[in-house]
N, C-alpha and C positions, 0 to 999 in steps of 0.2 A: 188449563192451569187450575189452581186451587179454587174451590168454591168457598167464597167468603161468607156465604149465607146472609148477604145483605139485601138480596132482592126483596122489594116491597117494604123494607124497613123505612120508617119515617126518620129523617135525619135533619136536625136543626143546626145550621151553621151560622153563627153570628159573624157580622162583618164580612159577608160573603159577596159583596158587590164586585170586588176586583182583587187583584194580587193573589196572595196565598189563599184567602177565603174562597175566591172564585175557583181556583184550582182544586181545592178540597171539594167544593160543590160538584164540579165536573167529575172528579174521581169517584164520588159516591154514586152519582147518576149513572156512570158507566157500569157500575155493579148492579144496576137495576133498582137502586133505592129511590124513594120519593123525597125530594130535598126542599126544605124551606130556606130560601135565600134571604137572610136577614140584612137589613140596611138601616141607616139612620140619615136623616136630613141634616147636613152639616150646618152648624151655626158659626157666625164670625168669631174669630179669636178676640179676646179682650185687648185693649191697648198695650203694646209692649210685649205681647205674647205671639208666638208663631206655632200653628199646628204643624207637627212633623209627620203625621200620618196622612195617607192618601185620602182625598175626599172624592166620593162618587155620587152621582146624581141618582134620584129614584129611577130614572129611565134605565140606568145601567143594570140595576137589580132586576127590573122587569124584563129587559132584553135577555139577561142570562137565564131567567126562569123559563122564558119562551124558547130559548135555544135548547135547554135541557129537555123540555117537554113534560117530564114527570116532576115538575117543581112549581113552587109559588114564591112570590116575593112577599116578605113580611116586614113591616116597619116597626121600629121601637127604639126609643132613646134609653140606652142602658144606664145613663146617669140617674134615671128615675127608678126608685125601688119597686114601684108597681108594674114596671115593664115586664118583669119575669112572668108574672101571672097572666098579663094580657097577651104576651107573645105566645105562651103555651096554649091559651084559650083559642087564639086565632089559628095556630098551626093544627091543633086537634080538630077544629071545626072544618078546616080545608083539606087536610091530608090524613088525619087519624092520630092516635097516640104516638108521642115521640119515643123512639127506641134508642136513638143515638144523639147525644148533644155534643157539639164541638164549640168550645168557647174560644173563638178565634179573634173576635173584635178586640181592639186595643186602642188606648189613648197615649199619644206621645206629643209632648210640646217642649218648646225651649223659650226662655232659659230654664234649665233644670239642674244647675250646678250650685254648690255651696257659694254663698255670697249673693245669690239671686233667687233663692227659694222663697216661696211664700205659701201660706196655708191653702189658698185657693187652687194653686197649681198642683200641690200635693193631693188635695182632695179630688181634683178631676182625674188624676192618674189612678188613684185607688178606687174611685167609683166605678170606672170601666174595667180596670185590669184585675181587680180582686173582689170587690163587693158584688158586682153584677154576676160574675161566674158563680160565686157562693149562692146567691139567690136563685140563679137558674138551676143549679144542681139541686138545691132544696126543693124547687118546684117539680123537678123530675122525680125526686124521691117521693113527694106527696102523692103523685099520680101513678106511681108504680103499681100495676096490678099484682096481686098476690100470686106468687109462684112463677112470675115472669122474670126475664133478665133484660138489662139495658146497659149502656155504657156511656162514659163521658171521656172526651179527649180535650185537654186544655192546651192552648198554645202559649208557651212561655218564651224564653230566650236563653241562648247558651251563655249569656253574660249575667244571668240572674244572681250568681254568687257574688259578683262585684262589678258594678258598671259605673266607673268614675265619670263624672260629668253628666250623668243622667240618673240622678238620685231618685226622683219620684218614679220614673219609668222602671229602673232596675229593681228598686226595693218592692214595688208593687208586683212585679213579676216573680220575685222571690217569695212573696206572700202567696202568689198563685201556686207555686210549687209546694209550699207547706200545706195549702188547702187540698192539693191533689192527694197528698199522703193521708191527711186526716180524714178526708171524705172516703178514700178507699177503705180505710179501716172501719169507719162507721157504717158504710153502706154495703159492704160485702155480704153481711147476713141477709140482706133483702134482695140480693142478686144484681147489684149495680157495681160495675167495674169502673174505676177512675184512674186514668193515666194522663201523661202529658208528653208533648213533643217540644223540644227546645231547639229551634232553628239557629244556625249560624248566619253569616252574611248571605242574604238572598236578594237577588236583583228583581225588584218589583217596579222599577222605573225611577227609584229615588237616587240611584248612583250615577254620577257623571263619569266620564272616561277615567279621570284621575282617581276618583274614589273606587271605581270598579277594579282598576289595576292594583291599587293598594290592598283591597280586600282579597283579590285573587292571590296576591303574593304572600299573605299570612295564613292561608288555608293549606294545611299539609297535603291535601289531595289535589291541589293545584288549580282549583276552579271555584268560582262563586256558585252558590246554590241557585236553583230554579224553583219556582212555586211547586212544580210537580214533585220535586224531591220531598217536600214537606207533606204534600197531599198523599203520596204513596204510604208514608209512615203512619199518617193518621188513619187511613183505611185499614192498614194492617192491625193497628191497635183496636179498631172497632170490629174486626173480623172474627169469624169462628176460630181461626188459627191462633188468636191471642186470648182464648177463652179462660185461661188460667193465669193471666197477667193482670195485676192491678197494683196501684201505688207507685208506678215507675215513671221516671222522667227520662225519655229517650232522646238523647242528643243527636240531632241530624245536622251535622255541621262540617263534614269532611275532615274531622280531626281538629277543627278550630276550638280554642278555649278549653282544651282537656285539662 
């Protein structure tokens, strides 16, 4: 098949302990890349709030890194602005300079609808889904060796244009798409490509049978997505074959939400 030219590249995947992030880490490892499996130690939700994203233990990240062989687990709380610098320091020390950054980590909580919104919930969504990716991209750019190339792939959602009932999550992902375009234009002259993948409904364990059947029924291609569907698209955008693609949001959703 095609040579992606990813062998020995250092790839930092945030939120890579499980689900889509783990699939992305595995896909890059299969191409011969050295992967930093980022994870966070989950904190309890405040009273009246429920975390909707999956929580994985540090052991999960360590086991994945050991499974891949050419990988390390790297901890960092993306709600803290200093994490971007510390995370890059650790990955560079253990694997070498980062050549591919995948901003996959996301925060999602409920309630997140009008009538129940508060500043703290909105802040948590934006800290992880928009601010952290911006700081990580900035850190990559600061460390970019002159004359070299690198790339960023942001993971957004195919509902970013309008996500009723999930205001903080949806609008923070829309901000991530705007960041993708702005960063692509600003960083193209220094050799950094920035794109995004917008998944549709993907089964990562959060869908029960009823939810799964409903999701399947509204996807024109007739099936729910799998983490590997998203991972393959991410690897493509990071590959040599996508070398003249930047500023794009690639919807990977089986025709959902067109």
